VOPAGU-2260 file (C-alpha; in pm, 1 decimal, decimal comma):
REM VOPAGU-2260
SITE   aa  ch    i         X         Y         Z
SITE  UNK   A    0    4170,6    1511,3   -6196,1
SITE  UNK   A    1    3795,2    1519,9   -6252,5
SITE  UNK   A    2    3763,2    1155,7   -6141,2
SITE  UNK   A    3    3979,9    1223,1   -5835,4
SITE  UNK   A    4    3756,8    1514,8   -5743,8
SITE  UNK   A    5    3443,0    1296,1   -5767,7
SITE  UNK   A    6    3613,1    1025,7   -5564,3
SITE  UNK   A    7    3703,8    1276,6   -5293,6
SITE  UNK   A    8    3347,5    1409,3   -5285,7
SITE  UNK   A    9    3216,3    1053,2   -5250,7
SITE  UNK   A   10    3449,0     983,1   -4957,6
SITE  UNK   A   11    3353,6    1312,3   -4791,8
SITE  UNK   A   12    2984,2    1235,6   -4840,4
SITE  UNK   A   13    3015,6     892,0   -4679,7
SITE  UNK   A   14    3211,2    1039,8   -4387,6
SITE  UNK   A   15    2956,3    1318,2   -4342,1
SITE  UNK   A   16    2670,1    1068,3   -4354,0
SITE  UNK   A   17    2841,0     861,8   -4088,2
SITE  UNK   A   18    2886,1    1166,5   -3867,4
SITE  UNK   A   19    2524,3    1259,5   -3922,1
SITE  UNK   A   20    2411,3     916,7   -3811,9
SITE  UNK   A   21    2624,3     939,8   -3500,6
SITE  UNK   A   22    2475,1    1277,6   -3410,9
SITE  UNK   A   23    2120,5    1159,6   -3481,6
SITE  UNK   A   24    2160,2     855,3   -3257,8
SITE  UNK   A   25    2347,7    1032,1   -2978,9
SITE  UNK   A   26    2036,4    1029,9   -2760,4
SITE  UNK   A   27    2022,6     651,5   -2788,4
SITE  UNK   A   28    2361,9     637,7   -2618,5
SITE  UNK   A   29    2208,9     778,0   -2302,2
SITE  UNK   A   30    2145,4     500,4   -2050,0
SITE  UNK   A   31    1801,3     348,3   -2008,3
SITE  UNK   A   32    1644,5     299,1   -1665,6
SITE  UNK   A   33    1410,6      36,5   -1523,3
SITE  UNK   A   34    1289,8     129,2   -1176,3
SITE  UNK   A   35    1125,5    -162,5    -993,2
SITE  UNK   A   36     924,6     -55,9    -689,4
SITE  UNK   A   37     757,1    -308,1    -459,3
SITE  UNK   A   38     510,2    -242,1    -179,0
SITE  UNK   A   39     556,1    -344,8     185,8
SITE  UNK   A   40     883,1    -534,7     138,4
SITE  UNK   A   41    1132,3    -528,4     421,5
SITE  UNK   A   42    1507,0    -552,5     366,1
SITE  UNK   A   43    1551,1    -898,1     515,5
SITE  UNK   A   44    1317,1   -1069,9     267,8
SITE  UNK   A   45    1579,2   -1073,5      -9,6
SITE  UNK   A   46    1740,9   -1414,7      24,9
SITE  UNK   A   47    2086,8   -1285,0     -71,9
SITE  UNK   A   48    2101,2   -1099,8     257,4
SITE  UNK   A   49    2059,4   -1425,7     448,2
SITE  UNK   A   50    1807,9   -1305,3     705,0
SITE  UNK   A   51    1493,4   -1493,1     605,9
SITE  UNK   A   52    1427,7   -1811,2     410,9
SITE  UNK   A   53    1252,8   -1649,1     114,5
SITE  UNK   A   54    1318,4   -1773,9    -238,8
SITE  UNK   A   55    1416,0   -1467,2    -444,4
SITE  UNK   A   56    1659,2   -1575,3    -720,2
SITE  UNK   A   57    1596,9   -1268,6    -937,8
SITE  UNK   A   58    1628,2   -1019,8    -653,9
SITE  UNK   A   59    1944,6   -1207,7    -560,2
SITE  UNK   A   60    2072,2   -1134,4    -911,8
SITE  UNK   A   61    2048,9    -763,3    -836,1
SITE  UNK   A   62    2264,5    -815,2    -528,0
SITE  UNK   A   63    2514,5   -1026,6    -723,4
SITE  UNK   A   64    2531,3    -808,1   -1033,9
SITE  UNK   A   65    2515,1    -467,6    -869,0
SITE  UNK   A   66    2560,2    -262,0    -553,1
SITE  UNK   A   67    2336,1    -296,0    -248,1
SITE  UNK   A   68    2266,8     -21,7       3,0
SITE  UNK   A   69    2217,0    -220,3     321,4
SITE  UNK   A   70    2080,4      67,2     528,5
SITE  UNK   A   71    1816,3     245,3     320,5
SITE  UNK   A   72    1512,2     392,2     494,6
SITE  UNK   A   73    1178,0     555,9     440,1
SITE  UNK   A   74    1156,2     889,6     621,2
SITE  UNK   A   75     801,4     848,4     751,8
SITE  UNK   A   76     438,8     939,3     693,0
SITE  UNK   A   77     170,6    1188,6     785,9
SITE  UNK   A   78    -113,8     933,9     792,9
SITE  UNK   A   79    -179,6     559,6     796,0
SITE  UNK   A   80    -114,9     510,8     424,6
SITE  UNK   A   81     263,0     524,0     462,2
SITE  UNK   A   82     306,0     443,8      93,9
SITE  UNK   A   83     147,1     777,0      -6,5
SITE  UNK   A   84     411,5     974,3     179,7
SITE  UNK   A   85     693,5     750,9      56,1
SITE  UNK   A   86     587,0     781,2    -307,8
SITE  UNK   A   87     518,7    1153,6    -287,5
SITE  UNK   A   88     866,4    1214,0    -148,0
SITE  UNK   A   89    1021,7     991,5    -414,0
SITE  UNK   A   90     852,7    1163,1    -706,3
SITE  UNK   A   91     888,3    1524,5    -590,0
SITE  UNK   A   92    1221,9    1506,2    -408,6
SITE  UNK   A   93    1070,1    1682,0    -106,5
SITE  UNK   A   94    1128,5    1564,9     250,0
SITE  UNK   A   95     835,2    1437,2     451,4
SITE  UNK   A   96     677,5    1749,3     602,3
SITE  UNK   A   97     733,8    1967,6     298,1
SITE  UNK   A   98     586,3    1690,2      84,0
SITE  UNK   A   99     290,1    1684,8     320,5
SITE  UNK   A  100     241,2    2059,2     277,3
SITE  UNK   A  101     271,2    2026,7    -100,9
SITE  UNK   A  102      20,3    1740,6    -126,5
SITE  UNK   A  103    -276,4    1976,9    -165,9
SITE  UNK   A  104    -125,4    2144,2    -472,5
SITE  UNK   A  105      67,7    1870,5    -651,9
SITE  UNK   A  106    -116,5    1954,2    -974,2
SITE  UNK   A  107      72,6    2282,7    -986,6
SITE  UNK   A  108     401,5    2093,3    -962,8
SITE  UNK   A  109     288,1    1880,9   -1256,9
SITE  UNK   A  110     210,1    2195,9   -1454,4
SITE  UNK   A  111     558,2    2326,3   -1374,9
SITE  UNK   A  112     719,4    1996,8   -1483,2
SITE  UNK   A  113     878,7    1931,7   -1144,5
SITE  UNK   A  114     804,1    1562,3   -1101,9
SITE  UNK   A  115    1090,3    1313,2   -1125,9
SITE  UNK   A  116    1004,8    1168,9   -1464,6
SITE  UNK   A  117     914,8    1507,7   -1609,1
SITE  UNK   A  118    1278,6    1610,0   -1565,1
SITE  UNK   A  119    1375,5    1296,5   -1758,8
SITE  UNK   A  120    1124,9    1371,1   -2033,7
SITE  UNK   A  121    1265,5    1722,7   -2070,8
SITE  UNK   A  122    1609,6    1564,0   -2116,5
SITE  UNK   A  123    1488,2    1351,5   -2406,8
SITE  UNK   A  124    1367,9    1040,2   -2227,9
SITE  UNK   A  125    1060,5     837,7   -2312,4
SITE  UNK   A  126     881,3     765,5   -1984,3
SITE  UNK   A  127     659,9     467,8   -1905,4
SITE  UNK   A  128     446,7     368,6   -1606,5
SITE  UNK   A  129     245,2      69,2   -1495,2
SITE  UNK   A  130     122,6     -41,4   -1152,2
SITE  UNK   A  131      57,3     131,4    -822,9
SITE  UNK   A  132      79,6     511,1    -825,8
SITE  UNK   A  133     -86,9     634,7    -502,7
SITE  UNK   A  134      25,9     996,0    -537,5
SITE  UNK   A  135    -230,0    1277,6    -546,3
SITE  UNK   A  136    -136,4    1387,1    -897,3
SITE  UNK   A  137    -253,7    1259,4   -1238,6
SITE  UNK   A  138      -6,8     991,4   -1342,2
SITE  UNK   A  139    -114,3    1001,5   -1707,2
SITE  UNK   A  140     -16,5    1370,0   -1718,1
SITE  UNK   A  141     330,5    1289,7   -1583,5
SITE  UNK   A  142     428,7     987,1   -1793,8
SITE  UNK   A  143     413,1     966,7   -2172,0
SITE  UNK   A  144     305,7     602,2   -2177,4
SITE  UNK   A  145      81,5     445,0   -1913,8
SITE  UNK   A  146     -60,1      92,4   -1904,3
SITE  UNK   A  147    -241,7       2,5   -1581,1
SITE  UNK   A  148    -298,9     249,7   -1298,1
SITE  UNK   A  149    -360,4      50,0    -981,3
SITE  UNK   A  150    -503,0     183,0    -653,6
SITE  UNK   A  151    -322,2     181,3    -320,1
SITE  UNK   A  152    -406,5    -184,4    -264,1
SITE  UNK   A  153    -618,5    -458,0    -417,4
SITE  UNK   A  154    -960,7    -484,9    -256,7
SITE  UNK   A  155    -973,6    -664,1      78,5
SITE  UNK   A  156   -1278,1    -853,8     201,9
SITE  UNK   A  157   -1414,2    -912,6     554,1
SITE  UNK   A  158   -1288,1   -1271,5     527,6
SITE  UNK   A  159    -932,3   -1140,5     493,4
SITE  UNK   A  160    -923,9    -992,4     844,1
SITE  UNK   A  161    -883,5   -1137,3    1193,4
SITE  UNK   A  162    -747,2   -1466,1    1064,5
SITE  UNK   A  163    -673,0   -1746,4    1103,0
SITE  UNK   A  164    -873,4   -1840,0    1407,4
SITE  UNK   A  165    -750,3   -2201,9    1406,6
SITE  UNK   A  166    -564,2   -2454,0    1194,2
SITE  UNK   A  167    -900,9   -2550,7    1041,0
SITE  UNK   A  168    -979,2   -2192,8     939,8
SITE  UNK   A  169    -970,8   -2213,4     559,9
SITE  UNK   A  170   -1237,8   -1953,2     485,1
SITE  UNK   A  171    -984,5   -1731,5     310,0
SITE  UNK   A  172    -697,4   -1881,9     112,3
SITE  UNK   A  173    -438,6   -1695,2     -99,4
SITE  UNK   A  174    -524,6   -1879,7    -420,4
SITE  UNK   A  175    -902,9   -1835,1    -392,6
SITE  UNK   A  176    -995,7   -1605,2    -680,4
SITE  UNK   A  177   -1349,9   -1550,5    -550,5
SITE  UNK   A  178   -1224,2   -1285,8    -307,2
SITE  UNK   A  179   -1071,6   -1091,7    -597,5
SITE  UNK   A  180    -790,1    -878,9    -452,7
SITE  UNK   A  181    -485,6    -946,0    -670,9
SITE  UNK   A  182    -705,1   -1177,2    -879,6
SITE  UNK   A  183    -951,4    -904,1    -974,4
SITE  UNK   A  184    -979,2    -896,2   -1352,6
SITE  UNK   A  185    -894,3   -1264,1   -1390,7
SITE  UNK   A  186    -515,0   -1251,5   -1375,9
SITE  UNK   A  187    -282,0   -1180,6   -1083,2
SITE  UNK   A  188    -178,8    -815,1   -1086,3
SITE  UNK   A  189     191,7    -898,0   -1060,2
SITE  UNK   A  190     161,7   -1105,6   -1376,3
SITE  UNK   A  191     -27,6    -829,1   -1555,0
SITE  UNK   A  192     244,8    -581,2   -1462,9
SITE  UNK   A  193     512,6    -813,7   -1600,4
SITE  UNK   A  194     307,6    -850,2   -1920,5
SITE  UNK   A  195     294,1    -470,0   -1949,9
SITE  UNK   A  196     667,9    -434,5   -1893,7
SITE  UNK   A  197     762,9    -704,2   -2145,1
SITE  UNK   A  198     538,3    -547,7   -2408,3
SITE  UNK   A  199     683,1    -200,4   -2353,9
SITE  UNK   A  200    1043,4    -324,7   -2371,7
SITE  UNK   A  201     964,4    -483,9   -2707,7
SITE  UNK   A  202     807,0    -163,5   -2835,8
SITE  UNK   A  203    1085,2      59,4   -2699,3
SITE  UNK   A  204    1337,6    -159,5   -2877,5
SITE  UNK   A  205    1205,4     -29,7   -3210,5
SITE  UNK   A  206    1253,4     336,1   -3112,4
SITE  UNK   A  207    1562,7     551,0   -3078,2
SITE  UNK   A  208    1487,4     744,4   -2759,9
SITE  UNK   A  209    1630,7     626,4   -2426,8
SITE  UNK   A  210    1360,5     511,1   -2186,6
SITE  UNK   A  211    1271,3     528,4   -1818,8
SITE  UNK   A  212    1035,3     258,5   -1691,7
SITE  UNK   A  213     856,2     288,1   -1357,3
SITE  UNK   A  214     728,3     -57,5   -1262,4
SITE  UNK   A  215     530,7     -34,6    -938,7
SITE  UNK   A  216     416,7    -373,7    -809,9
SITE  UNK   A  217     137,1    -380,3    -551,9
SITE  UNK   A  218     292,2    -698,8    -410,1
SITE  UNK   A  219     364,3    -798,8    -140,0
SITE  UNK   A  220      94,9    -570,8      11,4
SITE  UNK   A  221    -208,8    -746,9     154,9
SITE  UNK   A  222    -421,1    -926,3      59,9
SITE  UNK   A  223    -111,4   -1141,9      24,3
SITE  UNK   A  224    -234,4   -1369,0    -253,6
SITE  UNK   A  225     -32,9   -1603,9    -471,5
SITE  UNK   A  226     -96,3   -1921,3    -672,5
SITE  UNK   A  227    -117,6   -2234,2    -456,7
SITE  UNK   A  228     213,9   -2371,7    -583,6
SITE  UNK   A  229     395,9   -2072,2    -436,0
SITE  UNK   A  230     223,4   -2102,7     -97,8
SITE  UNK   A  231     312,5   -2471,5     -84,5
SITE  UNK   A  232     680,7   -2386,7    -114,6
SITE  UNK   A  233     657,0   -2265,1     244,9
SITE  UNK   A  234     511,7   -2541,6     465,5
SITE  UNK   A  235     352,6   -2383,0     769,8
SITE  UNK   A  236     539,8   -2605,8    1013,7
SITE  UNK   A  237     870,4   -2479,3     873,0
SITE  UNK   A  238     792,0   -2111,7     924,5
SITE  UNK   A  239    1011,8   -1977,4    1204,4
SITE  UNK   A  240     866,0   -1710,8    1432,4
SITE  UNK   A  241    1074,3   -1392,6    1451,2
SITE  UNK   A  242    1292,4   -1360,1    1758,4
SITE  UNK   A  243    1110,8   -1037,6    1851,3
SITE  UNK   A  244     764,5   -1195,7    1832,8
SITE  UNK   A  245     518,9   -1056,2    2087,8
SITE  UNK   A  246     154,6   -1134,6    2152,6
SITE  UNK   A  247      70,0    -768,3    2208,8
SITE  UNK   A  248     268,6    -451,9    2165,5
SITE  UNK   A  249     227,8    -260,3    2493,6
SITE  UNK   A  250     209,3      86,4    2331,4
SITE  UNK   A  251       0,3     -11,4    2028,5
SITE  UNK   A  252    -296,9     214,1    2103,3
SITE  UNK   A  253    -100,9     526,8    2194,5
SITE  UNK   A  254     112,5     505,2    1878,1
SITE  UNK   A  255    -179,8     454,8    1639,6
SITE  UNK   A  256    -130,4      81,3    1586,8
SITE  UNK   A  257    -429,0     -58,7    1771,4
SITE  UNK   A  258    -737,9    -237,0    1645,5
SITE  UNK   A  259    -861,8      80,2    1474,6
SITE  UNK   A  260    -572,9      63,0    1225,0
SITE  UNK   A  261    -665,6    -147,5     921,9
SITE  UNK   A  262    -325,3    -314,9     883,6
SITE  UNK   A  263    -327,5    -439,7    1241,3
SITE  UNK   A  264    -670,4    -602,4    1211,9
SITE  UNK   A  265    -543,4    -862,2     964,9
SITE  UNK   A  266    -449,6   -1102,4    1247,3
SITE  UNK   A  267    -626,2   -1165,6    1580,4
SITE  UNK   A  268    -540,3    -982,8    1903,3
SITE  UNK   A  269    -348,1   -1111,5    2091,9
SITE  UNK   A  270    -118,3   -1248,0    1822,4
SITE  UNK   A  271     -84,6   -1623,8    1814,9
SITE  UNK   A  272     210,5   -1822,5    1678,1
SITE  UNK   A  273     -24,5   -1989,9    1429,2
SITE  UNK   A  274    -161,5   -1659,6    1295,0
SITE  UNK   A  275     182,9   -1507,9    1253,7
SITE  UNK   A  276     318,8   -1821,6    1086,4
SITE  UNK   A  277      27,5   -1811,2     843,6
SITE  UNK   A  278      79,6   -1444,3     757,1
SITE  UNK   A  279     454,1   -1497,6     713,5
SITE  UNK   A  280     384,0   -1796,8     486,6
SITE  UNK   A  281     161,4   -1584,0     263,9
SITE  UNK   A  282     409,0   -1293,6     273,5
SITE  UNK   A  283     691,1   -1518,4     154,7
SITE  UNK   A  284     472,9   -1678,3    -113,7
SITE  UNK   A  285     366,8   -1351,0    -274,7
SITE  UNK   A  286     728,3   -1225,6    -266,6
SITE  UNK   A  287     848,6   -1538,0    -449,2
SITE  UNK   A  288     567,0   -1502,6    -703,2
SITE  UNK   A  289     666,6   -1136,7    -745,8
SITE  UNK   A  290    1027,5   -1244,1    -794,6
SITE  UNK   A  291     918,8   -1473,6   -1078,4
SITE  UNK   A  292     757,1   -1179,4   -1256,6
SITE  UNK   A  293    1071,1    -970,9   -1215,5
SITE  UNK   A  294    1254,8   -1257,6   -1383,6
SITE  UNK   A  295    1029,1   -1221,1   -1687,0
SITE  UNK   A  296    1113,3    -850,9   -1711,1
SITE  UNK   A  297    1485,9    -928,9   -1695,1
SITE  UNK   A  298    1450,7   -1193,4   -1967,9
SITE  UNK   A  299    1278,7    -939,2   -2193,6
SITE  UNK   A  300    1551,6    -685,2   -2127,7
SITE  UNK   A  301    1823,1    -940,8   -2207,5
SITE  UNK   A  302    1645,2   -1033,4   -2530,9
SITE  UNK   A  303    1620,5    -667,7   -2632,6
SITE  UNK   A  304    1997,5    -627,0   -2646,1
SITE  UNK   A  305    1974,7    -315,5   -2427,0
SITE  UNK   A  306    2090,3    -471,5   -2100,4
SITE  UNK   A  307    2444,9    -332,3   -2120,9
SITE  UNK   A  308    2314,2      24,0   -2145,0
SITE  UNK   A  309    2036,0      -3,5   -1886,9
SITE  UNK   A  310    2037,5      71,8   -1516,1
SITE  UNK   A  311    1812,4    -141,5   -1296,2
SITE  UNK   A  312    1706,7       7,9    -963,5
SITE  UNK   A  313    1516,6    -207,6    -714,1
SITE  UNK   A  314    1361,1     -89,8    -387,8
SITE  UNK   A  315    1036,1     -81,4    -189,3
SITE  UNK   A  316     831,0     201,9     -43,1
SITE  UNK   A  317     874,0      75,7     316,0
SITE  UNK   A  318     895,6    -248,5     510,3
SITE  UNK   A  319     642,7    -445,1     713,7
SITE  UNK   A  320     626,9    -600,4    1062,1
SITE  UNK   A  321     422,6    -919,1     994,0
SITE  UNK   A  322     430,7   -1025,2    1359,5
SITE  UNK   A  323     750,4    -865,4    1482,6
SITE  UNK   A  324     701,7    -677,5    1810,3
SITE  UNK   A  325     335,7    -785,4    1804,3
SITE  UNK   A  326     268,9    -561,3    1504,1
SITE  UNK   A  327     143,2    -642,3    1153,0
SITE  UNK   A  328     178,6    -316,8     961,8
SITE  UNK   A  329     438,2     -56,9     864,4
SITE  UNK   A  330     323,2     229,2    1086,2
SITE  UNK   A  331     610,2     203,7    1332,7
SITE  UNK   A  332     974,5     304,6    1368,5
SITE  UNK   A  333    1135,2     -38,2    1393,5
SITE  UNK   A  334    1381,3    -136,1    1122,0
SITE  UNK   A  335    1155,1    -412,5     994,1
SITE  UNK   A  336     908,3    -143,7     889,3
SITE  UNK   A  337    1127,7     146,8     777,7
SITE  UNK   A  338    1429,0     -34,1     624,6
SITE  UNK   A  339    1404,4    -152,2     265,0
SITE  UNK   A  340    1614,7    -331,3       3,3
SITE  UNK   A  341    1789,9     -93,8    -236,3
SITE  UNK   A  342    2001,5    -231,9    -519,9
SITE  UNK   A  343    2143,2     -70,8    -833,3
SITE  UNK   A  344    2272,3    -263,1   -1135,5
SITE  UNK   A  345    2416,4    -117,6   -1453,9
SITE  UNK   A  346    2710,9      28,9   -1642,3
SITE  UNK   A  347    3016,7      78,4   -1419,9
SITE  UNK   A  348    2822,2     -14,3   -1104,5
SITE  UNK   A  349    3041,3    -242,1    -886,6
SITE  UNK   A  350    2916,3    -600,9    -884,9
SITE  UNK   A  351    2842,3    -795,2    -567,9
SITE  UNK   A  352    2924,5    -488,3    -361,0
SITE  UNK   A  353    2758,7    -343,0     -53,8
SITE  UNK   A  354    2744,1       5,5      94,8
SITE  UNK   A  355    2656,9      48,6     462,2
SITE  UNK   A  356    2606,4     426,9     467,2
SITE  UNK   A  357    2267,1     529,3     602,7
SITE  UNK   A  358    2055,3     669,2     318,1
SITE  UNK   A  359    1692,3     725,7     226,4
SITE  UNK   A  360    1521,3     525,8     -47,4
SITE  UNK   A  361    1407,1     860,8    -189,7
SITE  UNK   A  362    1771,9     930,6    -280,3
SITE  UNK   A  363    1697,8     719,6    -588,7
SITE  UNK   A  364    1547,2    1022,9    -765,4
SITE  UNK   A  365    1863,9    1235,0    -743,6
SITE  UNK   A  366    2073,1     928,7    -831,6
SITE  UNK   A  367    1885,7     862,6   -1156,0
SITE  UNK   A  368    1900,1    1228,9   -1253,4
SITE  UNK   A  369    2277,5    1228,0   -1207,9
SITE  UNK   A  370    2320,6     906,1   -1406,5
SITE  UNK   A  371    2110,4    1060,8   -1684,0
SITE  UNK   A  372    2331,0    1371,3   -1689,2
SITE  UNK   A  373    2062,8    1600,1   -1545,1
SITE  UNK   A  374    2152,2    1864,5   -1287,8
SITE  UNK   A  375    1960,1    1817,6    -965,0
SITE  UNK   A  376    1684,2    2081,3    -933,7
SITE  UNK   A  377    1710,3    2307,6    -630,4
SITE  UNK   A  378    1378,8    2181,6    -488,1
SITE  UNK   A  379    1506,8    1821,6    -467,4
SITE  UNK   A  380    1618,7    1774,1    -107,3
SITE  UNK   A  381    1741,4    1415,3    -127,0
SITE  UNK   A  382    2087,2    1326,7    -252,9
SITE  UNK   A  383    2251,9    1112,6    -518,5
SITE  UNK   A  384    2396,5     777,6    -413,2
SITE  UNK   A  385    2671,0     796,9    -674,1
SITE  UNK   A  386    2939,6     932,3    -435,9
SITE  UNK   A  387    2907,3     611,8    -228,9
SITE  UNK   A  388    2905,5     391,1    -535,8
SITE  UNK   A  389    3228,3     553,1    -654,9
SITE  UNK   A  390    3390,0     558,6    -310,5
SITE  UNK   A  391    3281,4     288,4     -62,5
SITE  UNK   A  392    3447,6     477,7     223,2
SITE  UNK   A  393    3265,1     807,0     158,7
SITE  UNK   A  394    3085,6     942,0     464,1
SITE  UNK   A  395    2708,4     957,9     451,6
SITE  UNK   A  396    2567,5    1303,5     390,3
SITE  UNK   A  397    2314,2    1218,1     661,6
SITE  UNK   A  398    2459,3    1232,9    1012,0
SITE  UNK   A  399    2151,1    1043,7    1123,6
SITE  UNK   A  400    1828,6     903,0     984,2
SITE  UNK   A  401    1503,9    1068,3    1091,9
SITE  UNK   A  402    1168,1     893,5    1110,7
SITE  UNK   A  403     812,4     999,8    1190,5
SITE  UNK   A  404     456,5     875,9    1197,6
SITE  UNK   A  405     186,9    1141,9    1229,4
SITE  UNK   A  406     218,5    1319,9    1565,0
SITE  UNK   A  407     240,9     984,6    1744,3
SITE  UNK   A  408     597,6     864,1    1681,5
SITE  UNK   A  409     942,5    1008,2    1622,3
SITE  UNK   A  410    1274,7     834,5    1564,4
SITE  UNK   A  411    1642,3     915,6    1520,4
SITE  UNK   A  412    1895,0     653,7    1413,6
SITE  UNK   A  413    2272,9     658,7    1395,8
SITE  UNK   A  414    2498,9     374,5    1288,1
SITE  UNK   A  415    2497,9     243,6    1645,0
SITE  UNK   A  416    2188,7     363,3    1830,6
SITE  UNK   A  417    1821,4     433,3    1776,8
SITE  UNK   A  418    1593,3     651,6    1987,4
SITE  UNK   A  419    1215,0     613,4    1944,2
SITE  UNK   A  420     975,1     853,0    2113,4
SITE  UNK   A  421     601,1     804,3    2170,5
SITE  UNK   A  422     467,7    1150,0    2271,5
SITE  UNK   A  423     116,8    1039,4    2365,5
SITE  UNK   A  424     252,5     764,4    2592,7
SITE  UNK   A  425     539,8     983,8    2717,8
SITE  UNK   A  426     761,7     686,0    2640,6
SITE  UNK   A  427    1118,9     674,6    2510,1
SITE  UNK   A  428    1287,4     361,9    2373,2
SITE  UNK   A  429    1662,2     329,4    2317,0
SITE  UNK   A  430    1830,0      44,0    2129,6
SITE  UNK   A  431    2191,2     -51,0    2073,0
SITE  UNK   A  432    2161,2    -169,1    1711,1
SITE  UNK   A  433    2509,3    -314,4    1701,6
SITE  UNK   A  434    2441,2    -557,6    1985,0
SITE  UNK   A  435    2063,9    -580,1    1949,5
SITE  UNK   A  436    1963,4    -563,5    1579,3
SITE  UNK   A  437    1620,7    -714,0    1656,5
SITE  UNK   A  438    1549,6    -417,1    1885,2
SITE  UNK   A  439    1435,7    -614,6    2187,7
SITE  UNK   A  440    1629,9    -460,7    2479,1
SITE  UNK   A  441    1519,8    -110,5    2574,0
SITE  UNK   A  442    1809,1      88,2    2726,0
SITE  UNK   A  443    1617,2     410,5    2780,3
SITE  UNK   A  444    1633,2     384,8    3160,6
SITE  UNK   A  445    1996,6     271,0    3168,5
SITE  UNK   A  446    2211,6     515,4    3363,7
SITE  UNK   A  447    2509,7     413,7    3150,9
SITE  UNK   A  448    2323,2     530,1    2839,3
SITE  UNK   A  449    2189,1     864,1    2966,2
SITE  UNK   A  450    2442,8    1058,6    2762,3
SITE  UNK   A  451    2362,1     861,8    2446,0
SITE  UNK   A  452    1991,6     918,4    2495,2
SITE  UNK   A  453    2032,8    1292,9    2549,2
SITE  UNK   A  454    2264,0    1330,9    2249,6
SITE  UNK   A  455    2017,4    1149,7    2025,5
SITE  UNK   A  456    1734,5    1368,4    2151,9
SITE  UNK   A  457    1939,8    1676,6    2072,7
SITE  UNK   A  458    2006,0    1544,8    1722,0
SITE  UNK   A  459    1636,8    1470,8    1674,9
SITE  UNK   A  460    1546,3    1828,6    1768,4
SITE  UNK   A  461    1801,3    1952,7    1515,1
SITE  UNK   A  462    1651,9    1732,8    1244,5
SITE  UNK   A  463    1301,3    1846,2    1332,2
SITE  UNK   A  464    1399,4    2208,3    1281,9
SITE  UNK   A  465    1570,0    2134,7     949,4
SITE  UNK   A  466    1273,1    1933,5     821,7
SITE  UNK   A  467    1006,7    2176,1     951,7
SITE  UNK   A  468     854,2    1909,6    1173,1
SITE  UNK   A  469     552,0    2069,2    1346,7
SITE  UNK   A  470     566,6    1852,5    1662,2
SITE  UNK   A  471     724,4    2008,2    1972,9
SITE  UNK   A  472     884,4    1711,5    2148,3
SITE  UNK   A  473    1024,1    1916,9    2435,2
SITE  UNK   A  474     669,5    1948,7    2571,8
SITE  UNK   A  475     639,9    1573,1    2606,0
SITE  UNK   A  476     995,7    1491,6    2712,9
SITE  UNK   A  477    1124,4    1776,9    2931,9
SITE  UNK   A  478    1341,0    1537,3    3132,0
SITE  UNK   A  479    1572,2    1473,8    2836,2
SITE  UNK   A  480    1561,5    1818,8    2685,3
SITE  UNK   A  481    1875,7    1923,5    2868,9
SITE  UNK   A  482    2190,6    1721,2    2812,3
SITE  UNK   A  483    2296,8    1564,5    3146,6
SITE  UNK   A  484    2645,8    1536,0    3276,9
SITE  UNK   A  485    2823,6    1213,3    3192,0
SITE  UNK   A  486    2798,9     965,0    3481,4
């Protein structure tokens, strides 16, 4: 009997030890997250979407192995650095004008633990950052581990503007390290970021806590620099001009996109086919180089053995024109500048699937919180994407997508139509996105579309009120304030 008693105690002890281990490691069963954030990358530059001839095998993997949101947008900006507004909204969960109002006191939000990754830390996550921050709050007070903190963009030089002047203009070349930019410090910043990420994944693999990684590439922002081998993958003579190419955008000055805007000075006015081909070539090259670095991060994750319990989220802070509509930058309301890639890969995420609901890229914050089992805080105004992932036919929570740029541009977009308003120019633009995705045929004066135009204006006013937009559009557009009778 005595021996049986000892045997029973031994069995109980082993069982209890096993249960203890399970409880101790329960936090490690929470999913990990790797958030990959690029800068200035429009939706159509991911090759899997078949719109542009860019080589992006690793981004294509996200599309193949996960779910893509084909209509994800940035809400807008209150000044020329659109990325500041985009990133502030993403990390606080506030919509554009409330984020603008909060910008002067973001430190208090940090103190209150209200930033995105602070919620994750409070739930037991280890948080890591490297790359571009560009939010007016101390990143090293928000994340537990920080490698490099990059500025809004690598340094530009006078030689990087107003170019090229001719085919023989080789003053500035993407692989010339003497102009620094992405080469400042001796190694391309995209490569440094990948080094940081690989090192952290190796270190995190030795610890029990689940992790959240925020990898913010500066690429493909200008100066669009890449090693020569990547530029040579895109022979200049094979670069196709966009179908909406224009030499000059007629409203550029009244919408804040004239020669006084830094982004627009990168190429000569008027735009030439050669200049736009050259900028597209360099844009594609730095995206492919960026894609290579993403591949290194994925290899490290695979080697860590944590891939099956890790969500990968890929998006960009906004798009970029690079010659479309005669524009170079992102300070406009066309889809090439407000629409971004957004892909999610991970446990129970449908593979090779697409969702066409209109969403905001800032919905990523609420999505990650839900996947981590964290209740969305009341101050977070954006919404989780999980309902659409679970049910492809779910209706979008957003009846329309709103867009703004300072007090110079406003936009409202439905699945079918887009209305853009330029208050200073007293100009309205209306596009049928189903039949004119390149946004080249303005229907704003079409009698047949008067009702559509008025309905969109009414919806825009409703959105303005909900978002606390300070601009009174009815002053500038009294003729469409009242809904007309159908013709």
